[in-house]
N, C-alpha and C positions, 0 to 999 in steps of 0.2 A: 504494500500500500504506500502511496506517495503522500508525504506530509505537505502542509500548505506552503512552506518555504520552497521545497523542491518544485511544486507545481508552479509557483510564481516565477522561478528561474526558467522553467521549461517554456512557459508562455512568453516570457521576455525574449528568450532565445529564438523561438519560432517567429515572433513578431519582427525581430531584427533581421532574421534570415529572409522572410518574405519582403520586408521593406527594401533590402539591398538587392534582391534578385528579380523582383517584379517591376513592371512599369508602374508609374503613378496611377494610371487608370485601372490597371489590374489590381493593384493594392487596395484602392478604394472600393472596387467591386467586391473583392474578397472580404473586406472589412464589413461591408453592408450585409453580405450573405451570412457571415458568421454571427453578426449582431441579431439578424432575424432568426437564425437557427437557434441561438441562445434563448431569445424571447419565447419561441415556440416550445422549446424543451422545458423551460420553467413553467409555462402555461399548462403544458401537458401534465407535469408533475402536480401542480396545484389542483387542477381539475380532477385528476385521478384520486387525490386525497379527499377532495370534497365528495366525489361520487361514491367512494368507498364508505365514507361516513353515512351518506344518505342510504346506501344499500343496507348497511347494518341496522339502521333505524327502521327500515321497512320489514325486516325479518322478524317473525314472532318470537 
């Protein structure tokens, strides 16, 4: 399992790598895609938790 410090270093390294190897337009496009993916993943997790709570309330 990766700890938060190692995760932060990995994200910073990937960001630097993409920034130095991609064109400005590609970097911006990738950034937008990853931001939207992140929002979708968080939303899915939240709604899954809410739906699981609702399902348990409906069971006798």
